[in-house]
KOLRO-890355 format. One record per atom (N, C-alpha, C, CB): atom name; residue number from 1; x, z, y. Coordinates in nm, 3 decimals. Glycine has a CB too. Example, Ala and Ser with C-alpha at 12.3 -4.5 7.8 and 13.67 -1.06 7.14 Angstrom:
2
+------+-----+---------+---------+---------+
! atom !  nr !      c1 !      c3 !      c2 !
+------+-----+---------+---------+---------+
!    N !   1 !   1.319 !   0.780 !  -0.569 !
!   CA !   1 !   1.230 !   0.780 !  -0.450 !
!    C !   1 !   1.320 !   0.780 !  -0.330 !
!   CB !   1 !   1.131 !   0.905 !  -0.447 !
!    N !   2 !   1.285 !   0.708 !  -0.225 !
!   CA !   2 !   1.367 !   0.714 !  -0.106 !
!    C !   2 !   1.290 !   0.787 !   0.003 !
!   CB !   2 !   1.408 !   0.572 !  -0.060 !
+------+-----+---------+---------+---------+
END
This chain:
62
+------+-----+---------+---------+---------+
! atom !  nr !      c1 !      c3 !      c2 !
+------+-----+---------+---------+---------+
!    N !   1 ! -11.168 !  12.993 !   5.421 !
!   CA !   1 ! -11.117 !  13.114 !   5.479 !
!    C !   1 ! -11.007 !  13.172 !   5.394 !
!   CB !   1 ! -11.228 !  13.213 !   5.498 !
!    N !   2 ! -10.926 !  13.255 !   5.453 !
!   CA !   2 ! -10.814 !  13.314 !   5.381 !
!    C !   2 ! -10.862 !  13.419 !   5.282 !
!   CB !   2 ! -10.715 !  13.376 !   5.479 !
!    N !   3 ! -10.784 !  13.434 !   5.178 !
!   CA !   3 ! -10.814 !  13.535 !   5.078 !
!    C !   3 ! -10.741 !  13.664 !   5.116 !
!   CB !   3 ! -10.773 !  13.487 !   4.934 !
!    N !   4 ! -10.816 !  13.769 !   5.148 !
!   CA !   4 ! -10.755 !  13.893 !   5.192 !
!    C !   4 ! -10.710 !  13.976 !   5.074 !
!   CB !   4 ! -10.852 !  13.972 !   5.278 !
!    N !   5 ! -10.591 !  14.034 !   5.087 !
!   CA !   5 ! -10.539 !  14.124 !   4.984 !
!    C !   5 ! -10.585 !  14.266 !   5.015 !
!   CB !   5 ! -10.384 !  14.117 !   4.977 !
!    N !   6 ! -10.599 !  14.345 !   4.912 !
!   CA !   6 ! -10.633 !  14.486 !   4.932 !
!    C !   6 ! -10.526 !  14.571 !   4.868 !
!   CB !   6 ! -10.772 !  14.519 !   4.874 !
!    N !   7 ! -10.489 !  14.678 !   4.937 !
!   CA !   7 ! -10.390 !  14.771 !   4.885 !
!    C !   7 ! -10.458 !  14.868 !   4.789 !
!   CB !   7 ! -10.318 !  14.848 !   5.000 !
!    N !   8 ! -10.386 !  14.914 !   4.687 !
!   CA !   8 ! -10.445 !  15.014 !   4.597 !
!    C !   8 ! -10.480 !  15.142 !   4.672 !
!   CB !   8 ! -10.349 !  15.045 !   4.482 !
!    N !   9 ! -10.575 !  15.215 !   4.620 !
!   CA !   9 ! -10.620 !  15.338 !   4.688 !
!    C !   9 ! -10.510 !  15.442 !   4.695 !
!   CB !   9 ! -10.741 !  15.396 !   4.616 !
!    N !  10 ! -10.421 !  15.446 !   4.595 !
!   CA !  10 ! -10.315 !  15.548 !   4.594 !
!    C !  10 ! -10.186 !  15.499 !   4.660 !
!   CB !  10 ! -10.287 !  15.591 !   4.452 !
!    N !  11 ! -10.190 !  15.388 !   4.733 !
!   CA !  11 ! -10.071 !  15.333 !   4.799 !
!    C !  11 ! -10.034 !  15.418 !   4.920 !
!   CB !  11 ! -10.095 !  15.186 !   4.841 !
!    N !  12 !  -9.907 !  15.410 !   4.957 !
!   CA !  12 !  -9.861 !  15.486 !   5.073 !
!    C !  12 !  -9.913 !  15.422 !   5.201 !
!   CB !  12 !  -9.707 !  15.494 !   5.075 !
!    N !  13 !  -9.898 !  15.494 !   5.310 !
!   CA !  13 !  -9.945 !  15.444 !   5.439 !
!    C !  13 !  -9.869 !  15.319 !   5.480 !
!   CB !  13 !  -9.932 !  15.552 !   5.547 !
!    N !  14 !  -9.740 !  15.312 !   5.446 !
!   CA !  14 !  -9.660 !  15.194 !   5.480 !
!    C !  14 !  -9.708 !  15.070 !   5.409 !
!   CB !  14 !  -9.514 !  15.218 !   5.447 !
!    N !  15 !  -9.742 !  15.084 !   5.281 !
!   CA !  15 !  -9.793 !  14.970 !   5.204 !
!    C !  15 !  -9.928 !  14.925 !   5.258 !
!   CB !  15 !  -9.806 !  15.007 !   5.053 !
!    N !  16 ! -10.012 !  15.020 !   5.292 !
!   CA !  16 ! -10.143 !  14.985 !   5.348 !
!    C !  16 ! -10.127 !  14.915 !   5.483 !
!   CB !  16 ! -10.230 !  15.110 !   5.364 !
!    N !  17 ! -10.032 !  14.962 !   5.564 !
!   CA !  17 ! -10.008 !  14.900 !   5.694 !
!    C !  17 !  -9.957 !  14.757 !   5.678 !
!   CB !  17 !  -9.908 !  14.982 !   5.775 !
!    N !  18 !  -9.861 !  14.735 !   5.587 !
!   CA !  18 !  -9.809 !  14.600 !   5.565 !
!    C !  18 !  -9.916 !  14.507 !   5.508 !
!   CB !  18 !  -9.688 !  14.604 !   5.473 !
!    N !  19 ! -10.003 !  14.558 !   5.423 !
!   CA !  19 ! -10.113 !  14.477 !   5.371 !
!    C !  19 ! -10.207 !  14.438 !   5.484 !
!   CB !  19 ! -10.190 !  14.554 !   5.261 !
!    N !  20 ! -10.235 !  14.532 !   5.573 !
!   CA !  20 ! -10.322 !  14.504 !   5.687 !
!    C !  20 ! -10.259 !  14.398 !   5.777 !
!   CB !  20 ! -10.349 !  14.632 !   5.767 !
!    N !  21 ! -10.128 !  14.411 !   5.804 !
!   CA !  21 ! -10.059 !  14.313 !   5.889 !
!    C !  21 ! -10.054 !  14.177 !   5.820 !
!   CB !  21 !  -9.915 !  14.362 !   5.922 !
!    N !  22 ! -10.024 !  14.175 !   5.690 !
!   CA !  22 ! -10.015 !  14.048 !   5.616 !
!    C !  22 ! -10.149 !  13.975 !   5.610 !
!   CB !  22 !  -9.965 !  14.073 !   5.476 !
!    N !  23 ! -10.258 !  14.048 !   5.612 !
!   CA !  23 ! -10.389 !  13.983 !   5.613 !
!    C !  23 ! -10.415 !  13.910 !   5.745 !
!   CB !  23 ! -10.500 !  14.085 !   5.588 !
!    N !  24 ! -10.347 !  13.951 !   5.850 !
!   CA !  24 ! -10.366 !  13.889 !   5.981 !
!    C !  24 ! -10.254 !  13.793 !   6.018 !
!   CB !  24 ! -10.378 !  13.995 !   6.086 !
!    N !  25 ! -10.132 !  13.825 !   5.976 !
!   CA !  25 ! -10.015 !  13.742 !   6.003 !
!    C !  25 !  -9.922 !  13.754 !   5.884 !
!   CB !  25 !  -9.943 !  13.784 !   6.137 !
!    N !  26 !  -9.891 !  13.644 !   5.815 !
!   CA !  26 !  -9.813 !  13.652 !   5.690 !
!    C !  26 !  -9.664 !  13.681 !   5.713 !
!   CB !  26 !  -9.828 !  13.522 !   5.613 !
!    N !  27 !  -9.634 !  13.802 !   5.758 !
!   CA !  27 !  -9.495 !  13.838 !   5.790 !
!    C !  27 !  -9.407 !  13.840 !   5.665 !
!   CB !  27 !  -9.491 !  13.975 !   5.859 !
!    N !  28 !  -9.453 !  13.900 !   5.557 !
!   CA !  28 !  -9.369 !  13.907 !   5.438 !
!    C !  28 !  -9.352 !  13.770 !   5.373 !
!   CB !  28 !  -9.428 !  14.006 !   5.336 !
!    N !  29 !  -9.451 !  13.685 !   5.383 !
!   CA !  29 !  -9.438 !  13.549 !   5.329 !
!    C !  29 !  -9.330 !  13.473 !   5.405 !
!   CB !  29 !  -9.573 !  13.473 !   5.335 !
!    N !  30 !  -9.331 !  13.483 !   5.536 !
!   CA !  30 !  -9.229 !  13.417 !   5.618 !
!    C !  30 !  -9.091 !  13.473 !   5.588 !
!   CB !  30 !  -9.261 !  13.432 !   5.767 !
!    N !  31 !  -9.083 !  13.606 !   5.571 !
!   CA !  31 !  -8.955 !  13.670 !   5.539 !
!    C !  31 !  -8.901 !  13.617 !   5.406 !
!   CB !  31 !  -8.970 !  13.823 !   5.533 !
!    N !  32 !  -8.986 !  13.610 !   5.306 !
!   CA !  32 !  -8.942 !  13.561 !   5.175 !
!    C !  32 !  -8.899 !  13.415 !   5.180 !
!   CB !  32 !  -9.054 !  13.577 !   5.072 !
!    N !  33 !  -8.977 !  13.331 !   5.246 !
!   CA !  33 !  -8.947 !  13.187 !   5.248 !
!    C !  33 !  -8.821 !  13.155 !   5.327 !
!   CB !  33 !  -9.063 !  13.111 !   5.306 !
!    N !  34 !  -8.796 !  13.226 !   5.436 !
!   CA !  34 !  -8.689 !  13.186 !   5.526 !
!    C !  34 !  -8.566 !  13.276 !   5.522 !
!   CB !  34 !  -8.740 !  13.182 !   5.664 !
!    N !  35 !  -8.576 !  13.396 !   5.468 !
!   CA !  35 !  -8.462 !  13.486 !   5.471 !
!    C !  35 !  -8.417 !  13.533 !   5.333 !
!   CB !  35 !  -8.494 !  13.606 !   5.555 !
!    N !  36 !  -8.505 !  13.593 !   5.257 !
!   CA !  36 !  -8.460 !  13.656 !   5.133 !
!    C !  36 !  -8.444 !  13.558 !   5.017 !
!   CB !  36 !  -8.557 !  13.762 !   5.094 !
!    N !  37 !  -8.524 !  13.455 !   5.008 !
!   CA !  37 !  -8.515 !  13.361 !   4.896 !
!    C !  37 !  -8.463 !  13.225 !   4.942 !
!   CB !  37 !  -8.650 !  13.345 !   4.829 !
!    N !  38 !  -8.383 !  13.223 !   5.046 !
!   CA !  38 !  -8.330 !  13.099 !   5.101 !
!    C !  38 !  -8.212 !  13.053 !   5.017 !
!   CB !  38 !  -8.287 !  13.118 !   5.249 !
!    N !  39 !  -8.209 !  12.926 !   4.981 !
!   CA !  39 !  -8.102 !  12.872 !   4.899 !
!    C !  39 !  -7.972 !  12.869 !   4.977 !
!   CB !  39 !  -8.139 !  12.731 !   4.848 !
!    N !  40 !  -7.866 !  12.917 !   4.918 !
!   CA !  40 !  -7.732 !  12.912 !   4.978 !
!    C !  40 !  -7.637 !  12.851 !   4.876 !
!   CB !  40 !  -7.683 !  13.055 !   5.024 !
!    N !  41 !  -7.540 !  12.772 !   4.921 !
!   CA !  41 !  -7.446 !  12.711 !   4.827 !
!    C !  41 !  -7.359 !  12.816 !   4.757 !
!   CB !  41 !  -7.357 !  12.612 !   4.899 !
!    N !  42 !  -7.306 !  12.780 !   4.639 !
!   CA !  42 !  -7.225 !  12.874 !   4.562 !
!    C !  42 !  -7.096 !  12.911 !   4.633 !
!   CB !  42 !  -7.194 !  12.817 !   4.427 !
!    N !  43 !  -7.039 !  12.818 !   4.710 !
!   CA !  43 !  -6.913 !  12.846 !   4.776 !
!    C !  43 !  -6.932 !  12.913 !   4.912 !
!   CB !  43 !  -6.834 !  12.719 !   4.793 !
!    N !  44 !  -7.050 !  12.964 !   4.938 !
!   CA !  44 !  -7.078 !  13.035 !   5.063 !
!    C !  44 !  -7.008 !  13.169 !   5.059 !
!   CB !  44 !  -7.232 !  13.052 !   5.085 !
!    N !  45 !  -6.923 !  13.195 !   5.156 !
!   CA !  45 !  -6.849 !  13.321 !   5.157 !
!    C !  45 !  -6.839 !  13.376 !   5.298 !
!   CB !  45 !  -6.708 !  13.302 !   5.097 !
!    N !  46 !  -6.754 !  13.475 !   5.318 !
!   CA !  46 !  -6.743 !  13.543 !   5.447 !
!    C !  46 !  -6.693 !  13.450 !   5.557 !
!   CB !  46 !  -6.651 !  13.662 !   5.435 !
!    N !  47 !  -6.616 !  13.348 !   5.523 !
!   CA !  47 !  -6.565 !  13.257 !   5.626 !
!    C !  47 !  -6.677 !  13.181 !   5.694 !
!   CB !  47 !  -6.465 !  13.160 !   5.565 !
!    N !  48 !  -6.783 !  13.147 !   5.622 !
!   CA !  48 !  -6.898 !  13.082 !   5.685 !
!    C !  48 !  -6.962 !  13.177 !   5.786 !
!   CB !  48 !  -7.001 !  13.039 !   5.577 !
!    N !  49 !  -6.972 !  13.303 !   5.749 !
!   CA !  49 !  -7.030 !  13.403 !   5.839 !
!    C !  49 !  -6.947 !  13.416 !   5.965 !
!   CB !  49 !  -7.041 !  13.539 !   5.768 !
!    N !  50 !  -6.815 !  13.431 !   5.950 !
!   CA !  50 !  -6.729 !  13.448 !   6.067 !
!    C !  50 !  -6.723 !  13.320 !   6.150 !
!   CB !  50 !  -6.588 !  13.489 !   6.023 !
!    N !  51 !  -6.730 !  13.205 !   6.087 !
!   CA !  51 !  -6.732 !  13.080 !   6.161 !
!    C !  51 !  -6.858 !  13.065 !   6.244 !
!   CB !  51 !  -6.719 !  12.962 !   6.067 !
!    N !  52 !  -6.973 !  13.098 !   6.185 !
!   CA !  52 !  -7.097 !  13.089 !   6.261 !
!    C !  52 !  -7.102 !  13.194 !   6.370 !
!   CB !  52 !  -7.218 !  13.104 !   6.167 !
!    N !  53 !  -7.045 !  13.311 !   6.344 !
!   CA !  53 !  -7.038 !  13.415 !   6.447 !
!    C !  53 !  -6.948 !  13.370 !   6.563 !
!   CB !  53 !  -6.986 !  13.547 !   6.387 !
!    N !  54 !  -6.835 !  13.307 !   6.531 !
!   CA !  54 !  -6.745 !  13.256 !   6.635 !
!    C !  54 !  -6.814 !  13.147 !   6.716 !
!   CB !  54 !  -6.615 !  13.203 !   6.573 !
!    N !  55 !  -6.890 !  13.061 !   6.651 !
!   CA !  55 !  -6.964 !  12.956 !   6.721 !
!    C !  55 !  -7.069 !  13.017 !   6.814 !
!   CB !  55 !  -7.031 !  12.861 !   6.621 !
!    N !  56 !  -7.138 !  13.119 !   6.768 !
!   CA !  56 !  -7.238 !  13.186 !   6.850 !
!    C !  56 !  -7.173 !  13.248 !   6.974 !
!   CB !  56 !  -7.311 !  13.293 !   6.769 !
!    N !  57 !  -7.060 !  13.315 !   6.956 !
!   CA !  57 !  -6.991 !  13.376 !   7.069 !
!    C !  57 !  -6.946 !  13.269 !   7.168 !
!   CB !  57 !  -6.870 !  13.459 !   7.021 !
!    N !  58 !  -6.896 !  13.158 !   7.118 !
!   CA !  58 !  -6.854 !  13.048 !   7.205 !
!    C !  58 !  -6.970 !  12.994 !   7.287 !
!   CB !  58 !  -6.791 !  12.936 !   7.123 !
!    N !  59 !  -7.084 !  12.973 !   7.222 !
!   CA !  59 !  -7.202 !  12.921 !   7.292 !
!    C !  59 !  -7.251 !  13.021 !   7.397 !
!   CB !  59 !  -7.314 !  12.889 !   7.192 !
!    N !  60 !  -7.246 !  13.149 !   7.366 !
!   CA !  60 !  -7.289 !  13.250 !   7.462 !
!    C !  60 !  -7.198 !  13.251 !   7.584 !
!   CB !  60 !  -7.292 !  13.390 !   7.397 !
!    N !  61 !  -7.069 !  13.233 !   7.563 !
!   CA !  61 !  -6.974 !  13.235 !   7.675 !
!    C !  61 !  -6.986 !  13.111 !   7.762 !
!   CB !  61 !  -6.833 !  13.248 !   7.622 !
!    N !  62 !  -7.023 !  13.001 !   7.703 !
!   CA !  62 !  -7.036 !  12.877 !   7.781 !
!    C !  62 !  -7.168 !  12.881 !   7.850 !
!   CB !  62 !  -7.023 !  12.750 !   7.691 !
+------+-----+---------+---------+---------+
END
């Protein structure tokens, strides 16, 4: 079975809510693995962002 985390007694309501949600669905774990700690190349810059945005707009129009 999964190991449930417990929030400290003096934690805010938001922290307690996220702990409750994480015990049922690992939302913060997924966020960390796929968004915040995702490896990006050193030469990644704004042109990659605008290129992917242009590709998205093209696909939406087609």
